C-alpha positions as a Python dict, from the first residue, in 0.01 Angstrom:
ca = {
    (1, 'X'): (0, 0, 0),
    (2, 'X'): (-269, 244, -113),
    (3, 'X'): (-555, 340, 113),
    (4, 'X'): (-883, 156, 79),
    (5, 'X'): (-1137, 344, -137),
    (6, 'X'): (-1360, 426, 158),
    (7, 'X'): (-1079, 574, 365),
    (8, 'X'): (-1053, 949, 318),
    (9, 'X'): (-712, 1114, 309),
    (10, 'X'): (-661, 1403, 553),
    (11, 'X'): (-723, 1654, 274),
    (12, 'X'): (-1032, 1475, 154),
    (13, 'X'): (-1156, 1430, 510),
    (14, 'X'): (-1218, 1805, 535),
    (15, 'X'): (-1491, 1848, 279),
    (16, 'X'): (-1528, 2204, 158),
    (17, 'X'): (-1879, 2341, 141),
    (18, 'X'): (-1953, 2426, -224),
    (19, 'X'): (-2009, 2799, -299),
    (20, 'X'): (-2369, 2904, -242),
    (21, 'X'): (-2464, 2571, -85),
    (22, 'X'): (-2556, 2703, 259),
    (23, 'X'): (-2767, 2987, 118),
    (24, 'X'): (-2943, 2739, -112),
    (25, 'X'): (-2998, 2504, 183),
    (26, 'X'): (-3171, 2782, 378),
    (27, 'X'): (-3375, 2890, 74),
    (28, 'X'): (-3490, 2533, 17),
    (29, 'X'): (-3575, 2486, 383),
    (30, 'X'): (-3771, 2814, 399),
    (31, 'X'): (-3997, 2730, 107),
    (32, 'X'): (-4089, 2382, 223),
    (33, 'X'): (-4130, 2510, 580),
    (34, 'X'): (-4397, 2747, 450),
    (35, 'X'): (-4556, 2461, 255),
    (36, 'X'): (-4581, 2244, 564),
    (37, 'X'): (-4667, 2529, 796),
    (38, 'X'): (-4970, 2562, 572),
    (39, 'X'): (-5012, 2182, 565),
    (40, 'X'): (-5008, 2160, 945),
    (41, 'X'): (-5245, 2447, 1019),
    (42, 'X'): (-5479, 2339, 740),
    (43, 'X'): (-5479, 1976, 855),
    (44, 'X'): (-5558, 2068, 1215),
    (45, 'X'): (-5813, 2326, 1106),
    (46, 'X'): (-5978, 2078, 869),
    (47, 'X'): (-6019, 1837, 1159),
    (48, 'X'): (-6121, 2077, 1436),
    (49, 'X'): (-6233, 2411, 1289),
    (50, 'X'): (-6355, 2398, 928),
    (51, 'X'): (-6646, 2154, 987),
    (52, 'X'): (-6797, 2416, 1220),
    (53, 'X'): (-6693, 2736, 1037),
    (54, 'X'): (-6741, 2637, 672),
    (55, 'X'): (-6962, 2323, 682),
    (56, 'X'): (-7212, 2374, 966),
    (57, 'X'): (-7547, 2198, 992),
    (58, 'X'): (-7420, 1855, 883),
    (59, 'X'): (-7387, 1528, 1070),
    (60, 'X'): (-7057, 1526, 1262),
    (61, 'X'): (-6883, 1275, 1034),
    (62, 'X'): (-7036, 1426, 718),
    (63, 'X'): (-6896, 1768, 812),
    (64, 'X'): (-6559, 1608, 883),
    (65, 'X'): (-6557, 1427, 548),
    (66, 'X'): (-6649, 1750, 365),
    (67, 'X'): (-6371, 1933, 544),
    (68, 'X'): (-6116, 1660, 466),
    (69, 'X'): (-6232, 1678, 104),
    (70, 'X'): (-6105, 2036, 83),
    (71, 'X'): (-5781, 1908, 239),
    (72, 'X'): (-5761, 1651, -43),
    (73, 'X'): (-5818, 1918, -311),
    (74, 'X'): (-5474, 2058, -231),
    (75, 'X'): (-5320, 1722, -318),
    (76, 'X'): (-5535, 1670, -627),
    (77, 'X'): (-5418, 2007, -762),
    (78, 'X'): (-5050, 1926, -713),
    (79, 'X'): (-5005, 1736, -1041),
    (80, 'X'): (-5124, 2049, -1223),
    (81, 'X'): (-4849, 2245, -1053),
    (82, 'X'): (-4604, 1962, -1120),
    (83, 'X'): (-4678, 1977, -1492),
    (84, 'X'): (-4673, 2356, -1519),
    (85, 'X'): (-4375, 2435, -1299),
    (86, 'X'): (-4186, 2110, -1361),
    (87, 'X'): (-4180, 2191, -1732),
    (88, 'X'): (-4067, 2548, -1668),
    (89, 'X'): (-3804, 2441, -1416),
    (90, 'X'): (-3627, 2222, -1671),
    (91, 'X'): (-3661, 2481, -1949),
    (92, 'X'): (-3591, 2819, -1786),
    (93, 'X'): (-3428, 2723, -1456),
    (94, 'X'): (-3499, 2662, -1091),
    (95, 'X'): (-3478, 3009, -936),
    (96, 'X'): (-3756, 3202, -1113),
    (97, 'X'): (-4002, 2916, -1076),
    (98, 'X'): (-3937, 2892, -703),
    (99, 'X'): (-4009, 3262, -648),
    (100, 'X'): (-4347, 3218, -819),
    (101, 'X'): (-4445, 2906, -624),
    (102, 'X'): (-4354, 3066, -291),
    (103, 'X'): (-4577, 3367, -366),
    (104, 'X'): (-4866, 3149, -479),
    (105, 'X'): (-4864, 2934, -165),
    (106, 'X'): (-4813, 3228, 69),
    (107, 'X'): (-5082, 3455, -70),
    (108, 'X'): (-5343, 3176, -73),
    (109, 'X'): (-5264, 3086, 289),
    (110, 'X'): (-5299, 3446, 409),
    (111, 'X'): (-5630, 3490, 227),
    (112, 'X'): (-5770, 3174, 392),
    (113, 'X'): (-5695, 3339, 725),
    (114, 'X'): (-5912, 3635, 627),
    (115, 'X'): (-6194, 3435, 463),
    (116, 'X'): (-6540, 3490, 622),
    (117, 'X'): (-6725, 3177, 736),
    (118, 'X'): (-7049, 3018, 620),
    (119, 'X'): (-7250, 3222, 871),
    (120, 'X'): (-7132, 3544, 704),
    (121, 'X'): (-7129, 3478, 329),
    (122, 'X'): (-7311, 3145, 299),
    (123, 'X'): (-7220, 2891, 33),
    (124, 'X'): (-6956, 3126, -111),
    (125, 'X'): (-6735, 3052, 193),
    (126, 'X'): (-6666, 2682, 123),
    (127, 'X'): (-6643, 2751, -253),
    (128, 'X'): (-6373, 3016, -204),
    (129, 'X'): (-6198, 2789, 45),
    (130, 'X'): (-6178, 2516, -218),
    (131, 'X'): (-6042, 2760, -480),
    (132, 'X'): (-5775, 2886, -241),
    (133, 'X'): (-5681, 2529, -153),
    (134, 'X'): (-5657, 2462, -527),
    (135, 'X'): (-5413, 2754, -567),
    (136, 'X'): (-5205, 2627, -274),
    (137, 'X'): (-5191, 2281, -427),
    (138, 'X'): (-5075, 2411, -765),
    (139, 'X'): (-4800, 2610, -596),
    (140, 'X'): (-4688, 2316, -384),
    (141, 'X'): (-4683, 2096, -695),
    (142, 'X'): (-4402, 2306, -835),
    (143, 'X'): (-4233, 2398, -506),
    (144, 'X'): (-4099, 2067, -379),
    (145, 'X'): (-3910, 1953, -688),
    (146, 'X'): (-3740, 2289, -727),
    (147, 'X'): (-3657, 2323, -357),
    (148, 'X'): (-3488, 1983, -361),
    (149, 'X'): (-3285, 2069, -671),
    (150, 'X'): (-3189, 2407, -528),
    (151, 'X'): (-3008, 2256, -230),
    (152, 'X'): (-2882, 1937, -397),
    (153, 'X'): (-2746, 2103, -714),
    (154, 'X'): (-2554, 2363, -515),
    (155, 'X'): (-2428, 2089, -282),
    (156, 'X'): (-2189, 1798, -331),
    (157, 'X'): (-2348, 1534, -556),
    (158, 'X'): (-2181, 1258, -354),
    (159, 'X'): (-2357, 1388, -42),
    (160, 'X'): (-2695, 1431, -207),
    (161, 'X'): (-2873, 1255, 80),
    (162, 'X'): (-2766, 1528, 320),
    (163, 'X'): (-2796, 1833, 93),
    (164, 'X'): (-3136, 1725, -42),
    (165, 'X'): (-3267, 1682, 311),
    (166, 'X'): (-3306, 2062, 338),
    (167, 'X'): (-3642, 2038, 164),
    (168, 'X'): (-3736, 1743, 384),
    (169, 'X'): (-3675, 1934, 707),
    (170, 'X'): (-3957, 2164, 596),
    (171, 'X'): (-4237, 1937, 728),
    (172, 'X'): (-4116, 1915, 1090),
    (173, 'X'): (-4000, 2279, 1086),
    (174, 'X'): (-4334, 2395, 947),
    (175, 'X'): (-4518, 2156, 1174),
    (176, 'X'): (-4324, 2280, 1475),
    (177, 'X'): (-4405, 2642, 1400),
    (178, 'X'): (-4768, 2574, 1315),
    (179, 'X'): (-4841, 2349, 1610),
    (180, 'X'): (-4652, 2585, 1838),
    (181, 'X'): (-4879, 2870, 1731),
    (182, 'X'): (-5190, 2651, 1750),
    (183, 'X'): (-5093, 2507, 2090),
    (184, 'X'): (-5048, 2857, 2234),
    (185, 'X'): (-5380, 2971, 2088),
    (186, 'X'): (-5564, 2661, 2208),
    (187, 'X'): (-5415, 2695, 2559),
    (188, 'X'): (-5483, 3069, 2596),
    (189, 'X'): (-5816, 3107, 2422),
    (190, 'X'): (-6158, 2963, 2496),
    (191, 'X'): (-6303, 2720, 2240),
    (192, 'X'): (-6541, 2995, 2130),
    (193, 'X'): (-6263, 3247, 2069),
    (194, 'X'): (-6043, 2989, 1894),
    (195, 'X'): (-6327, 2897, 1656),
    (196, 'X'): (-6426, 3261, 1609),
    (197, 'X'): (-6089, 3421, 1529),
    (198, 'X'): (-5797, 3244, 1698),
    (199, 'X'): (-5733, 2993, 1418),
    (200, 'X'): (-5703, 3280, 1170),
    (201, 'X'): (-5393, 3415, 1343),
    (202, 'X'): (-5199, 3102, 1244),
    (203, 'X'): (-5287, 3146, 875),
    (204, 'X'): (-5211, 3519, 868),
    (205, 'X'): (-4871, 3462, 1033),
    (206, 'X'): (-4747, 3281, 723),
    (207, 'X'): (-4681, 3624, 568),
    (208, 'X'): (-4362, 3638, 777),
    (209, 'X'): (-4230, 3317, 620),
    (210, 'X'): (-4317, 3438, 271),
    (211, 'X'): (-4124, 3760, 318),
    (212, 'X'): (-3817, 3585, 458),
    (213, 'X'): (-3820, 3321, 185),
    (214, 'X'): (-3851, 3576, -93),
    (215, 'X'): (-3563, 3778, 46),
    (216, 'X'): (-3332, 3478, 24),
    (217, 'X'): (-3453, 3337, -308),
    (218, 'X'): (-3431, 3666, -496),
    (219, 'X'): (-3062, 3692, -401),
    (220, 'X'): (-2973, 3341, -519),
    (221, 'X'): (-2813, 3262, -853),
    (222, 'X'): (-2922, 2976, -1076),
    (223, 'X'): (-2790, 2633, -974),
    (224, 'X'): (-2450, 2523, -1117),
    (225, 'X'): (-2606, 2211, -1270),
    (226, 'X'): (-2872, 2403, -1461),
    (227, 'X'): (-2612, 2654, -1576),
    (228, 'X'): (-2410, 2364, -1713),
    (229, 'X'): (-2716, 2221, -1889),
    (230, 'X'): (-2779, 2563, -2043),
    (231, 'X'): (-2415, 2594, -2151),
    (232, 'X'): (-2447, 2265, -2339),
    (233, 'X'): (-2786, 2356, -2483),
    (234, 'X'): (-2935, 2040, -2332),
    (235, 'X'): (-3261, 2182, -2197),
    (236, 'X'): (-3546, 1951, -2304),
    (237, 'X'): (-3805, 2088, -2543),
    (238, 'X'): (-4087, 1879, -2395),
    (239, 'X'): (-3973, 1760, -2050),
    (240, 'X'): (-4310, 1620, -1940),
    (241, 'X'): (-4342, 1411, -2254),
    (242, 'X'): (-3985, 1286, -2220),
    (243, 'X'): (-4040, 1177, -1861),
    (244, 'X'): (-4342, 967, -1960),
    (245, 'X'): (-4187, 822, -2276),
    (246, 'X'): (-3821, 777, -2176),
    (247, 'X'): (-3830, 743, -1796),
    (248, 'X'): (-4147, 548, -1708),
    (249, 'X'): (-3971, 306, -1473),
    (250, 'X'): (-3801, 593, -1290),
    (251, 'X'): (-4135, 773, -1256),
    (252, 'X'): (-4308, 466, -1111),
    (253, 'X'): (-4020, 386, -874),
    (254, 'X'): (-4003, 743, -745),
    (255, 'X'): (-4380, 778, -706),
    (256, 'X'): (-4430, 450, -521),
    (257, 'X'): (-4152, 534, -277),
    (258, 'X'): (-4363, 821, -143),
    (259, 'X'): (-4676, 626, -49),
    (260, 'X'): (-4582, 488, 294),
    (261, 'X'): (-4428, 809, 436),
    (262, 'X'): (-4724, 1014, 309),
    (263, 'X'): (-4984, 784, 462),
    (264, 'X'): (-4789, 753, 789),
    (265, 'X'): (-4754, 1131, 819),
    (266, 'X'): (-5126, 1183, 758),
    (267, 'X'): (-5207, 929, 1028),
    (268, 'X'): (-4984, 1085, 1292),
    (269, 'X'): (-5046, 1454, 1221),
    (270, 'X'): (-5400, 1469, 1078),
    (271, 'X'): (-5617, 1172, 1174),
    (272, 'X'): (-5465, 1138, 1521),
    (273, 'X'): (-5604, 1484, 1606),
    (274, 'X'): (-5951, 1337, 1554),
    (275, 'X'): (-5890, 992, 1703),
    (276, 'X'): (-5717, 1109, 2022),
    (277, 'X'): (-5974, 1378, 2100),
    (278, 'X'): (-6294, 1195, 2007),
    (279, 'X'): (-6202, 832, 2085),
    (280, 'X'): (-5950, 867, 2367),
    (281, 'X'): (-6097, 1179, 2525),
    (282, 'X'): (-5775, 1383, 2518),
    (283, 'X'): (-5765, 1758, 2475),
    (284, 'X'): (-5660, 1933, 2155),
    (285, 'X'): (-5358, 2082, 2330),
    (286, 'X'): (-5243, 1731, 2437),
    (287, 'X'): (-5239, 1612, 2076),
    (288, 'X'): (-5076, 1927, 1940),
    (289, 'X'): (-4803, 1910, 2204),
    (290, 'X'): (-4728, 1546, 2120),
    (291, 'X'): (-4694, 1632, 1750),
    (292, 'X'): (-4480, 1930, 1844),
    (293, 'X'): (-4233, 1714, 2037),
    (294, 'X'): (-4220, 1454, 1758),
    (295, 'X'): (-4150, 1727, 1503),
    (296, 'X'): (-3865, 1862, 1716),
    (297, 'X'): (-3693, 1523, 1705),
    (298, 'X'): (-3740, 1511, 1328),
    (299, 'X'): (-3541, 1832, 1283),
    (300, 'X'): (-3234, 1628, 1373),
    (301, 'X'): (-3337, 1284, 1248),
    (302, 'X'): (-3421, 1384, 890),
    (303, 'X'): (-3081, 1530, 791),
    (304, 'X'): (-2911, 1252, 991),
    (305, 'X'): (-3104, 990, 792),
    (306, 'X'): (-3017, 1164, 465),
    (307, 'X'): (-2649, 1176, 559),
    (308, 'X'): (-2655, 811, 667),
    (309, 'X'): (-2774, 706, 322),
    (310, 'X'): (-2474, 879, 165),
    (311, 'X'): (-2267, 613, 341),
    (312, 'X'): (-2506, 317, 354),
    (313, 'X'): (-2722, 198, 64),
    (314, 'X'): (-3006, 450, 36),
    (315, 'X'): (-3270, 202, -71),
    (316, 'X'): (-3182, -36, 213),
    (317, 'X'): (-3224, 227, 488),
    (318, 'X'): (-3546, 351, 330),
    (319, 'X'): (-3683, -3, 295),
    (320, 'X'): (-3606, -100, 655),
    (321, 'X'): (-3797, 206, 775),
    (322, 'X'): (-4096, 116, 553),
    (323, 'X'): (-4111, -240, 687),
    (324, 'X'): (-4066, -109, 1040),
    (325, 'X'): (-4365, 122, 990),
    (326, 'X'): (-4595, -168, 900),
    (327, 'X'): (-4488, -354, 1216),
    (328, 'X'): (-4500, -52, 1446),
    (329, 'X'): (-4845, 96, 1374),
    (330, 'X'): (-5048, -190, 1536),
    (331, 'X'): (-4822, -161, 1842),
    (332, 'X'): (-4878, 215, 1846),
    (333, 'X'): (-5257, 178, 1858),
    (334, 'X'): (-5232, -81, 2136),
    (335, 'X'): (-5001, 152, 2333),
    (336, 'X'): (-5230, 456, 2324),
    (337, 'X'): (-5540, 271, 2445),
    (338, 'X'): (-5429, 350, 2801),
    (339, 'X'): (-5529, 712, 2718),
    (340, 'X'): (-5208, 844, 2868),
    (341, 'X'): (-5068, 1170, 2732),
    (342, 'X'): (-4713, 1041, 2789),
    (343, 'X'): (-4781, 720, 2597),
    (344, 'X'): (-4937, 914, 2308),
    (345, 'X'): (-4637, 1147, 2297),
    (346, 'X'): (-4382, 865, 2300),
    (347, 'X'): (-4584, 678, 2038),
    (348, 'X'): (-4596, 976, 1802),
    (349, 'X'): (-4223, 1046, 1852),
    (350, 'X'): (-4136, 688, 1754),
    (351, 'X'): (-4377, 695, 1460),
    (352, 'X'): (-4228, 1020, 1329),
    (353, 'X'): (-3880, 867, 1370),
    (354, 'X'): (-3980, 589, 1128),
    (355, 'X'): (-4112, 862, 899),
    (356, 'X'): (-3780, 1050, 923),
    (357, 'X'): (-3579, 752, 802),
    (358, 'X'): (-3798, 731, 493),
    (359, 'X'): (-3846, 1103, 440),
    (360, 'X'): (-3484, 1206, 501),
    (361, 'X'): (-3343, 1016, 201),
    (362, 'X'): (-3661, 1050, -7),
    (363, 'X'): (-3564, 1368, -192),
    (364, 'X'): (-3226, 1229, -295),
    (365, 'X'): (-3379, 896, -397),
    (366, 'X'): (-3647, 1056, -615),
    (367, 'X'): (-3422, 1308, -791),
    (368, 'X'): (-3148, 1054, -867),
    (369, 'X'): (-3396, 838, -1057),
    (370, 'X'): (-3393, 1096, -1339),
    (371, 'X'): (-3120, 1244, -1561),
    (372, 'X'): (-3021, 1602, -1469),
    (373, 'X'): (-3198, 1760, -1768),
    (374, 'X'): (-3534, 1604, -1664),
    (375, 'X'): (-3500, 1628, -1287),
    (376, 'X'): (-3743, 1909, -1219),
    (377, 'X'): (-4023, 1763, -1430),
    (378, 'X'): (-3958, 1403, -1323),
    (379, 'X'): (-3928, 1477, -953),
    (380, 'X'): (-4233, 1706, -951),
    (381, 'X'): (-4449, 1453, -1134),
    (382, 'X'): (-4346, 1167, -906),
    (383, 'X'): (-4401, 1377, -596),
    (384, 'X'): (-4741, 1513, -698),
    (385, 'X'): (-4887, 1199, -855),
    (386, 'X'): (-4793, 994, -550),
    (387, 'X'): (-4944, 1260, -326),
    (388, 'X'): (-5285, 1206, -487),
    (389, 'X'): (-5294, 835, -398),
    (390, 'X'): (-5098, 877, -75),
    (391, 'X'): (-5149, 1181, 144),
    (392, 'X'): (-5454, 1324, -36),
    (393, 'X'): (-5695, 1043, 34),
    (394, 'X'): (-5539, 912, 355),
    (395, 'X'): (-5743, 1126, 601),
    (396, 'X'): (-6062, 1039, 411),
    (397, 'X'): (-5975, 669, 412),
    (398, 'X'): (-5884, 674, 781),
    (399, 'X'): (-6212, 845, 869),
    (400, 'X'): (-6421, 613, 651),
    (401, 'X'): (-6249, 298, 781),
    (402, 'X'): (-6290, 403, 1141),
    (403, 'X'): (-6653, 508, 1093),
    (404, 'X'): (-6730, 172, 928),
    (405, 'X'): (-6549, -56, 1173),
    (406, 'X'): (-6528, 141, 1495),
    (407, 'X'): (-6172, 23, 1557),
    (408, 'X'): (-5816, 75, 1431),
    (409, 'X'): (-5753, -269, 1272),
    (410, 'X'): (-5835, -166, 916),
    (411, 'X'): (-5628, 150, 957),
    (412, 'X'): (-5323, -59, 1052),
    (413, 'X'): (-5388, -281, 749),
    (414, 'X'): (-5399, 26, 528),
    (415, 'X'): (-5055, 132, 657),
    (416, 'X'): (-4920, -220, 589),
    (417, 'X'): (-5037, -206, 226),
    (418, 'X'): (-4883, 140, 185),
    (419, 'X'): (-4551, 8, 317),
    (420, 'X'): (-4553, -284, 74),
    (421, 'X'): (-4615, -43, -216),
    (422, 'X'): (-4317, 169, -108),
    (423, 'X'): (-4088, -135, -84),
    (424, 'X'): (-4187, -226, -442),
    (425, 'X'): (-4095, 126, -553),
    (426, 'X'): (-3754, 93, -389),
    (427, 'X'): (-3697, -251, -542),
    (428, 'X'): (-3744, -126, -900),
    (429, 'X'): (-3546, 196, -848),
    (430, 'X'): (-3176, 258, -902),
    (431, 'X'): (-2886, 345, -675),
    (432, 'X'): (-2718, 690, -681),
    (433, 'X'): (-2491, 783, -972),
    (434, 'X'): (-2307, 1112, -1014),
    (435, 'X'): (-2114, 1058, -1339),
    (436, 'X'): (-2348, 1263, -1560),
    (437, 'X'): (-2359, 1555, -1318),
    (438, 'X'): (-1980, 1560, -1274),
    (439, 'X'): (-1934, 1553, -1653),
    (440, 'X'): (-2168, 1849, -1703),
    (441, 'X'): (-1994, 2057, -1438),
    (442, 'X'): (-1642, 1971, -1556),
    (443, 'X'): (-1722, 2056, -1917),
    (444, 'X'): (-1890, 2381, -1812),
    (445, 'X'): (-1579, 2484, -1619),
    (446, 'X'): (-1344, 2388, -1906),
}
């Protein structure tokens, strides 16, 4: 009797790591870690620092809304980067594009750290801040899709959930580093020193990540899948146009899948910094420490979730986590009303665990909606377009809803709607398939 299909033979049980896969995994992780290091320090700064440094003299909530508007600019610029770099990634390859995006994000972040405030250069300060945030957003728009393809196309296509998770570990890794730096600064400096110069240290430190990431990416070869596409002469002439005309369902499915995890992440890592300090009376260091601990758990949970969906239906795991999010958020707000630091920490850890089981398999789910020759453009467009209606406006919506109602009920409703949208995206998507990729690689080797 032959073995059942799911039972691996001893030889098959020891999976060999494909050549270059580990280096690509690290390169992918480094780039998205920088992206989310920037995301984390910018999100905290936009809540606690920028209203005072770049938008002084306004009503408290007006200054906060103006600051969150610059936060949103980064998301609004991402589709521009998705179009520019997504097109190039499918035409000239993944590697060269990823070097450019890393430099663009890194340089803009460092310059923000050196940017004088409103008190020094007046209205020019917020204007330059917006332009730098625009540059960051364009870079990020092209970074994510390429980083995902870098690790997944060097890895085993049948384990795409795990290999693609490299890019997804970037948020907790970047968050961990950023909040670690911010927590130390907040704990060791007075509020005056932190507002004066302490926050700048976190932005300037990103230069270290840029240097490390460049060192790895410059040594990488092009991915095997893109080499195979080149060998067959199958690069698309107009990848953006093809995605919209030939893959509209895939684009919608991939984009909608991002909404719930984006909104949830913004709630837990951006708005909660405002809510916990102003409404619950907790200190900034309490909130940053809670996010830090939650991010540490995600370092393990995200790749574990990706690997799980290589064995269990990817859409099912993702969908359960989305539904769980809608149920959990009201419970989370009820929990933290006791104003306990421990309760807040446990609540954020659980919330980020729900996020991990959506975010871990997200990269694999999005990329496998598109054929290999359109993956960079398709994935980048889905990622960036969803970001505009997901993460970009979430802090603004949270702030406006809370200011209007004075309670968290509407915020919980907003999360429930976001979860429903994500479930719809999963319902119209497709399951993994590796036939096309295996054909390309086999024919390229022949």
